[in-house]
C-alpha positions in Angstrom: -22.0 6.8 -12.4 -24.4 4.7 -10.4 -23.4 4.2 -6.8 -23.2 0.4 -7.2 -20.6 0.7 -9.9 -18.7 3.2 -7.8 -18.5 0.7 -5.0 -17.1 -2.0 -7.3 -14.5 0.4 -8.6 -13.5 1.5 -5.2 -13.1 -2.2 -4.1 -10.8 -2.8 -7.1 -8.8 0.3 -6.1 -8.7 -1.0 -2.6 -7.2 -4.3 -3.8 -4.7 -2.5 -5.9 -3.6 -0.4 -2.9 -3.4 -3.5 -0.7 -1.3 -5.2 -3.3 1.0 -2.2 -3.6 1.6 -2.2 0.2 2.2 -5.9 0.3 4.7 -5.7 -2.6 6.6 -2.9 -0.9 6.8 -4.9 2.4 7.8 -8.1 0.6 10.5 -6.4 -1.5 11.9 -4.7 1.7 12.1 -8.1 3.5 13.9 -9.7 0.5 16.3 -6.9 0.3 17.1 -7.1 4.0 17.7 -10.8 3.6 20.2 -10.1 0.9 22.3 -7.6 2.7 22.4 -5.1 5.5 20.7 -1.8 4.6 22.2 1.6 5.2 20.3 4.0 7.4 19.3 6.0 4.3 18.1 2.9 2.5 16.1 1.7 5.6 14.6 5.2 5.9 13.6 5.1 2.2 11.9 1.8 2.6 10.1 3.0 5.8 8.9 6.1 3.9 7.7 4.0 1.0 5.8 1.7 3.3 4.3 4.6 5.3 3.1 6.3 2.0 1.5 3.1 0.7 -0.2 2.5 4.0 -1.4 6.1 4.1 -2.9 5.8 0.5 -4.7 2.7 1.6 -6.1 4.3 4.8 -7.1 7.4 2.9 -8.9 5.3 0.3 -10.8 3.4 3.1 -11.8 6.6 4.8 -12.9 8.2 1.5 -14.9 5.3 0.1 -15.8 3.4 3.2 -14.5 0.1 1.9 -12.2 -2.3 3.5 -11.6 -4.9 0.9 
């Protein structure tokens, strides 16, 4: 695949990963507004957010794109 096409694909993937992270953060905020989370639930949301952030950072490091 030509390098230019690869860069475009990686940017699309970057956008998808950013959206995923934003969605997780937004859902967590809404859930917290609805009710108090247990420690286990809070821990689960923290892990979800950390994993989404790690995927985004890994992608940025691998492809050199930042959106």
